[in-house]
C-alpha positions as CSV (number, residue, x, y, z in Angstrom):
1,X,14.3,10.2,69.4
2,X,14.6,7.1,71.4
3,X,14.5,7.3,75.1
4,X,16.7,4.9,76.9
5,X,16.6,4.8,80.7
6,X,16.5,8.6,81.1
7,X,18.7,9.5,78.1
8,X,17.2,10.6,74.8
9,X,19.2,9.4,71.6
10,X,18.5,10.9,68.2
11,X,21.1,8.4,66.4
12,X,22.2,4.9,66.7
13,X,24.7,2.5,65.1
14,X,24.1,-1.0,63.9
15,X,27.2,-2.9,64.8
16,X,27.9,-6.2,62.9
17,X,28.7,-8.2,66.0
18,X,25.2,-8.3,67.2
19,X,24.6,-4.9,69.0
20,X,23.5,-1.4,68.7
21,X,25.1,1.5,70.3
22,X,24.1,5.4,70.3
23,X,27.0,7.6,70.6
24,X,29.6,5.8,68.3
25,X,30.2,2.6,66.5
26,X,31.8,-0.2,68.2
27,X,33.7,-3.0,66.7
28,X,34.1,-5.2,69.8
29,X,33.3,-8.9,69.3
30,X,34.3,-10.0,72.9
31,X,31.0,-9.3,74.9
32,X,31.2,-7.0,77.8
33,X,28.0,-5.1,78.8
34,X,29.4,-3.2,81.5
35,X,31.4,-1.1,79.2
36,X,30.4,2.5,80.1
37,X,28.0,3.0,77.3
38,X,24.4,2.7,76.5
39,X,24.2,-0.6,74.6
40,X,21.4,-3.2,73.4
41,X,22.8,-6.5,72.4
42,X,20.4,-9.2,71.1
43,X,23.3,-11.5,70.4
44,X,26.7,-10.2,70.9
45,X,29.3,-12.4,69.5
46,X,32.0,-12.5,66.7
47,X,29.8,-12.7,63.5
48,X,31.2,-12.4,60.0
49,X,28.8,-11.2,57.3
50,X,31.8,-11.4,54.6
51,X,30.9,-15.2,54.5
52,X,27.1,-14.9,54.0
53,X,23.9,-13.5,55.4
54,X,22.8,-9.9,55.7
55,X,22.5,-7.2,58.3
56,X,19.9,-4.6,57.5
57,X,18.0,-1.8,59.2
58,X,15.3,0.7,58.6
59,X,13.2,3.2,60.6
60,X,9.6,2.4,59.7
61,X,6.6,4.7,60.3
62,X,4.2,2.7,58.0
63,X,0.6,2.3,59.3
64,X,0.8,-1.5,58.9
65,X,4.1,-1.9,61.0
66,X,3.1,0.7,63.7
67,X,-0.2,-1.4,64.2
68,X,1.7,-4.6,64.5
69,X,4.2,-3.2,67.1
70,X,1.6,-1.3,68.9
71,X,-0.5,-4.5,69.2
72,X,2.6,-6.5,70.5
73,X,3.3,-3.9,73.2
74,X,-0.2,-3.7,74.2
75,X,-0.4,-7.4,74.6
76,X,3.0,-7.6,76.6
77,X,2.4,-4.4,78.7
78,X,-1.4,-4.1,79.1
79,X,-1.1,-1.6,82.1
80,X,0.8,0.8,79.9
81,X,-1.1,3.3,77.5
82,X,0.9,3.3,74.2
83,X,0.5,3.9,70.5
84,X,3.7,3.6,68.5
85,X,4.9,6.5,66.1
86,X,8.1,4.9,65.1
87,X,9.8,1.4,64.8
88,X,13.7,0.9,64.1
89,X,14.0,-2.4,62.8
90,X,17.5,-4.3,62.5
91,X,17.7,-7.7,61.2
92,X,20.6,-10.2,61.2
93,X,19.6,-12.8,58.7
94,X,21.7,-16.0,58.6
95,X,24.8,-14.5,59.6
96,X,27.8,-16.8,60.2
97,X,29.8,-17.1,63.2
98,X,33.3,-16.0,62.7
99,X,34.6,-19.5,63.6
100,X,33.4,-23.0,64.2
101,X,30.5,-22.9,61.6
102,X,26.7,-22.1,62.1
103,X,24.7,-19.1,61.5
104,X,22.5,-16.8,63.6
105,X,19.1,-15.2,62.6
106,X,17.6,-12.5,65.1
107,X,15.9,-9.3,64.8
108,X,15.6,-6.3,67.3
109,X,13.1,-3.5,67.1
110,X,13.2,-0.2,68.9
111,X,9.5,0.8,69.3
112,X,8.8,4.3,70.5
113,X,6.6,7.4,70.7
114,X,7.3,10.8,72.5
115,X,6.9,9.4,76.0
116,X,7.7,5.6,75.9
117,X,10.3,3.3,74.3
118,X,10.3,-0.5,74.2
119,X,12.6,-3.3,72.7
120,X,11.3,-6.2,70.9
121,X,13.8,-9.0,70.2
122,X,12.8,-11.8,67.8
123,X,15.1,-15.0,67.6
124,X,15.1,-17.4,64.6
125,X,17.5,-20.2,64.0
126,X,20.3,-19.9,66.4
127,X,23.1,-22.3,66.0
128,X,25.3,-23.7,68.8
129,X,28.8,-22.0,69.2
130,X,31.8,-22.3,71.2
131,X,32.6,-18.6,70.8
132,X,32.0,-16.1,73.7
133,X,28.4,-14.7,73.4
134,X,25.9,-12.7,75.4
135,X,22.5,-11.1,75.0
136,X,20.9,-8.2,77.1
137,X,21.4,-4.3,77.5
138,X,23.3,-2.0,79.8
139,X,23.3,1.7,80.4
140,X,26.1,4.3,80.6
141,X,26.3,4.2,84.5
142,X,25.2,0.4,84.6
143,X,22.2,1.6,86.8
144,X,20.0,-0.5,84.3
145,X,21.5,-3.6,83.1
146,X,20.1,-7.1,82.0
147,X,21.6,-10.2,80.9
148,X,19.4,-12.8,79.2
149,X,19.4,-15.8,81.6
150,X,20.0,-18.8,79.3
151,X,23.1,-21.2,79.3
152,X,23.4,-21.7,75.5
153,X,22.8,-19.7,72.5
154,X,20.1,-22.0,71.0
155,X,17.9,-21.4,74.0
156,X,17.5,-17.8,72.8
157,X,14.9,-19.3,70.4
158,X,13.0,-21.5,72.8
159,X,12.9,-19.0,75.8
160,X,11.0,-15.9,76.5
161,X,10.2,-13.3,79.2
162,X,6.7,-12.6,77.7
163,X,5.5,-16.3,77.2
164,X,6.2,-16.2,73.4
165,X,9.0,-18.5,72.6
166,X,11.8,-17.0,70.7
167,X,10.7,-13.4,71.5
168,X,11.6,-10.9,74.4
169,X,10.3,-7.4,75.1
170,X,11.6,-4.7,77.5
171,X,10.2,-1.3,78.7
172,X,13.4,0.9,78.4
173,X,12.5,4.6,78.7
174,X,13.0,4.3,82.3
175,X,9.8,6.2,83.2
176,X,6.7,5.2,85.3
177,X,3.8,4.0,83.3
178,X,1.3,6.6,82.1
179,X,-1.9,5.9,84.1
180,X,-4.4,4.2,81.8
181,X,-6.8,7.1,81.7
182,X,-4.4,9.3,80.2
183,X,-4.8,10.1,76.5
184,X,-1.6,8.3,74.7
185,X,0.7,10.4,72.4
186,X,-0.6,10.7,68.8
187,X,0.1,12.1,65.3
188,X,1.6,15.6,65.3
189,X,3.0,15.3,69.0
190,X,5.4,18.2,69.6
191,X,7.8,18.2,72.4
192,X,9.0,21.2,74.1
193,X,12.9,21.7,74.0
194,X,14.7,21.3,77.4
195,X,14.9,24.7,78.8
196,X,14.8,26.1,82.4
197,X,11.5,28.0,82.7
198,X,10.9,27.6,79.0
199,X,7.8,27.7,76.9
200,X,6.6,26.6,73.5
201,X,6.3,28.9,70.6
202,X,2.9,30.2,69.8
203,X,0.6,27.4,69.0
204,X,-2.1,28.3,66.4
205,X,-5.3,26.3,67.2
206,X,-7.3,24.8,64.3
207,X,-10.4,25.6,66.1
208,X,-10.8,28.5,68.7
209,X,-11.1,27.8,72.3
210,X,-13.7,29.8,74.4
211,X,-12.6,30.4,78.0
212,X,-15.1,32.2,80.2
213,X,-16.1,34.7,77.6
214,X,-12.8,35.0,75.7
215,X,-12.1,33.2,72.5
216,X,-8.6,32.3,71.7
217,X,-7.1,31.1,68.5
218,X,-3.7,30.3,70.0
219,X,-2.1,29.1,73.1
220,X,1.3,28.6,75.1
221,X,2.6,25.6,76.9
222,X,4.9,26.7,79.5
223,X,7.1,24.2,81.0
224,X,6.5,25.1,84.7
225,X,3.0,23.5,84.6
226,X,0.6,25.7,83.1
227,X,-1.1,27.0,79.9
228,X,-1.6,30.8,78.8
229,X,-3.2,32.2,75.8
230,X,-1.8,35.8,74.9
231,X,1.9,35.4,75.7
232,X,4.4,32.8,77.0
233,X,5.3,33.1,80.8
234,X,8.6,31.8,82.5
235,X,7.4,32.5,86.0
236,X,8.1,29.5,88.3
237,X,6.6,31.1,91.6
238,X,2.7,30.3,91.3
239,X,0.5,33.3,91.3
240,X,-3.0,33.3,89.6
241,X,-2.9,36.7,88.5
242,X,-6.5,38.0,87.8
243,X,-5.3,40.1,84.8
244,X,-4.4,36.8,82.8
245,X,-6.2,33.9,81.7
246,X,-4.2,30.8,82.7
247,X,-4.9,27.1,83.2
248,X,-2.4,25.6,85.9
249,X,-2.7,21.9,86.3
250,X,0.3,22.0,88.5
251,X,2.3,25.2,88.6
252,X,5.7,24.8,90.2
253,X,9.2,25.0,89.1
254,X,9.9,22.1,86.7
255,X,13.2,21.3,85.0
256,X,12.9,19.2,81.9
257,X,16.7,19.6,81.2
258,X,17.1,16.8,83.6
259,X,14.6,14.3,82.3
260,X,11.0,13.8,81.3
261,X,9.1,15.2,78.5
262,X,6.5,18.1,78.0
263,X,4.5,17.6,74.8
264,X,1.5,18.7,73.1
265,X,-0.9,18.3,70.1
266,X,-4.1,19.4,68.8
267,X,-6.1,16.2,68.1
268,X,-9.2,15.8,65.8
269,X,-8.9,12.0,65.3
270,X,-12.1,10.2,65.8
271,X,-10.8,7.9,68.6
272,X,-9.7,10.8,70.7
273,X,-12.7,12.9,70.1
274,X,-14.9,9.9,71.2
275,X,-12.7,9.4,74.3
276,X,-12.9,13.0,75.5
277,X,-16.6,13.4,74.8
278,X,-17.4,10.3,76.8
279,X,-15.2,11.8,79.7
280,X,-17.1,15.2,79.5
281,X,-20.5,13.4,79.4
282,X,-19.5,11.5,82.6
283,X,-18.8,14.6,84.3
284,X,-21.5,16.7,82.9
285,X,-24.4,14.3,81.9
286,X,-26.9,17.3,81.5
287,X,-24.9,19.1,78.9
288,X,-25.2,18.2,75.3
289,X,-21.8,17.9,74.0
290,X,-19.7,16.2,71.2
291,X,-16.2,17.5,71.0
292,X,-14.6,18.5,67.6
293,X,-11.1,19.1,68.8
294,X,-8.9,18.2,71.7
295,X,-5.7,20.1,72.7
296,X,-3.6,17.6,74.9
297,X,-0.6,18.5,76.9
298,X,1.3,16.1,79.0
299,X,3.9,16.3,81.4
300,X,5.5,13.0,81.8
301,X,7.9,12.3,84.7
302,X,9.3,15.8,84.6
303,X,11.6,16.5,87.5
304,X,11.2,19.3,90.1
305,X,13.9,22.0,89.8
306,X,15.3,21.0,93.3
307,X,14.7,18.5,96.1
308,X,14.3,15.4,93.8
309,X,11.0,13.8,92.6
310,X,9.1,13.8,89.3
311,X,5.5,14.7,88.3
312,X,3.3,13.3,85.7
313,X,-0.1,14.9,84.7
314,X,-2.1,15.9,81.6
315,X,-4.4,18.7,80.7
316,X,-6.9,18.3,77.8
317,X,-9.0,21.2,76.5
318,X,-12.0,19.5,75.0
319,X,-14.3,21.7,72.9
320,X,-16.6,22.4,70.0
321,X,-18.0,25.7,68.5
322,X,-20.3,26.2,71.6
323,X,-18.8,24.5,74.5
324,X,-15.4,24.2,76.2
325,X,-14.3,22.0,78.9
326,X,-10.9,21.2,80.7
327,X,-10.0,17.6,81.6
328,X,-7.1,17.2,84.0
329,X,-5.4,13.8,84.8
330,X,-3.0,13.4,87.6
331,X,-0.4,10.4,87.7
332,X,2.6,10.0,90.0
333,X,3.3,13.6,91.8
334,X,6.0,13.5,94.1
335,X,6.0,15.6,97.3
336,X,7.9,18.8,97.2
337,X,8.9,21.7,99.4
338,X,8.7,24.0,96.4
339,X,5.8,26.6,96.3
340,X,3.1,25.1,93.9
341,X,-0.5,25.7,93.1
342,X,-3.3,24.3,90.9
343,X,-5.9,26.6,89.4
344,X,-8.7,24.0,89.5
345,X,-9.1,20.9,92.0
346,X,-11.8,19.3,89.8
347,X,-11.2,16.6,87.2
348,X,-13.6,18.3,84.9
349,X,-14.1,22.1,84.4
350,X,-16.9,23.7,82.1
351,X,-15.1,26.7,81.0
352,X,-17.6,28.3,78.6
353,X,-19.1,31.3,80.1
354,X,-22.9,30.6,79.6
355,X,-25.5,28.4,81.4
356,X,-25.7,24.8,80.9
């Protein structure tokens, strides 16, 4: 899925006249961004691939391409933690204008992961034209709209918003930036479906997690801001019941039907294990520890059920055979009049029930 300013799209259409739409194909060749639809137009004009050139596309998840686009996004948006998991690449290669002669070559890439979406646009040779043309994007409600500010089509190849001539890039998921200390999404990230007071299915852990004397081989990610171990829980009124093991980074009534995402993964990659090991050692320098597993859950820009505002936070279970820790990271957390509670006020919690 590709997030576009708060809406999530699972499909797209590559339209010959230089634009992409999400809900239906579009044959229009007279450019009008304010058309009541989500649309991205690297060069919207009357093109005619019957007379030459090619228009091609693919969704690419190869390591080489993902590393390339991740590096580009990291360069252009250094304050956003991001690792691409998908790249949808569309290329208009030497496609002629419908009238007046000349051809246009350009490429657009949708770069995304579970939480973040970006657009990269590359411009090659763009001939002058007397046809109407336009470059930019627009949303269904026109709340988010942008038109590339150049006066002639060839200027697209020599201008930029990121100091790289012939290239433009935009952050388009509509969410605030994840704080830099958050763990970025990674391989195997699973998103909870939109559901009021919902929960994940049972998640079987590759490695058991020790929690104050109890050992668990499974876990549940509950939408309203907490983790349980023995069963899912739909409660939205916070109550830390002593009869239940629970971890609540922010227990309140949340509603992912109206935006944001709740995602999780168990991560054993070398990079993530090194990151969480370093974080634990910073908090507990006297405890010998090297993580062998990290269970990462992120609530990214999830709205409160009522009263407006969104919350962003992340909880990481960092553990090995002998030791278990909880890391909690808070991003933007809006004020709310709803009841709420956190189970720990510390960034780091040593949750193994033994001596250091």
